[in-house]
C-alpha positions, 0 to 999 in steps of 0.5 A: 360546708364539711363537718369533721367527726372522728371515728376510732378504728383499730390499727392492725399493726398495734393494739392501739386505736387510731383516730381518723377524720370523716368528711360529711357533705350535707346533701347528698351525704358522702362519708370519706374515710382515709384508711391509710392502713387499708393496704396492709389488709391483704398482708393480714389476710395472707398471714391468717392462711399462710401456713395452710396454703402448702398443706391444704389449699395447693394439694387439694387444688392440684388433686382436682386439676390433675384428676380432671386432666386424667380424663376417663381414669377419674371422671366420666368423659370418654376422652382426656380434656385439653389443658387449654380448657382446664387452666382457666378453671385452676384459679376457681379451684384455688379460690374455693379451697382458699375461701373455706380455709380462710373461714376455718383459720378465722374460726380457729385462730380467734380462740384463746387457747389457739392464740396461746398455742400460736405464741409458741408454734406460730408467733408470726400470725396476726393475733399473737403479734397483736395486729388484730383482736379476737373480737375483730377476727370473729367479726370477719366471719361475716364473710361466711355468706359470701363464701357460701355464695361462691361455692353455690356459684361453683356448684359445690355447695353440697361439699361446702356445707359439711365442711363448714359444719366440720369447721364448727365441730373442730373449733367451737365444739373442741373436736380439734382437741380430741383424738377424733381430730385426725378423722375430722381432718381426713373427712375434710380433705375428702370433701375438699378434694371431691369438690375440687375435682367437680370444679375442674370437671365443670365446663362446656363439654356437657355433664361431667362428674367424678367417676366411681374411681374418682370417688374411690381415689378420694377415699384412698387419699383421705385414708393416707391423710388419716394414717399419716396426720400424726407426723405433722403433730410431732412439731407442734407437741409443745403447743398441743401439750400447753392447750391440753389437746389430745394427739397421737404423739402425746397420747401414745408417744413419738415412737408409735407416731413415727 
């Protein structure tokens, strides 16, 4: 005999709660939850990271892929690797970058000031549209061990750990609201880029690592990010002013930022 009980679960497309039946079989116990909204979960996750795909995930991924393709220019092998060996690694590079950006976006977008800012700058995101609550978003951070496991498997946990530390400093310690924000982002870019290059170098060809020039090029890219990041802040001035964030456009004016 099947006994029905009811479990309240959040409807990700509203602030209401839906009641779903659970079928319990006496022996053995099977719990069947009819989650008719589960197919919306990929869309919800996508909207958390959507704005950072073209600005963070793809540039860092292609840095690693193209850096490895340059061969001895940025890495240690004496010859340039063939495309057939690099293409299978590209999804792994993208996975690394996206997974850590996902953790960052969860940590950032759940904050009250971020929700208020997104109402002005990015109203399509999950929290401003009430598809998920801040508390539910916090619970999604339970995926951090999974992300660490992925980075350990890919051999770049040494870069992933400082990235997660920077994530906490940027969001929970409010470093993202200070003038050091651009510096933190530049350091994060460097860690993402060197890790992407390491993943691209990993293969069956032996011990291949970024060369000294590879590390130097990563530093150059981070320097470019540090000195141009304020341009991106220009379009977010309304939201930044509302939350009291210190950015170069707000602190020194638009003329100096350009």
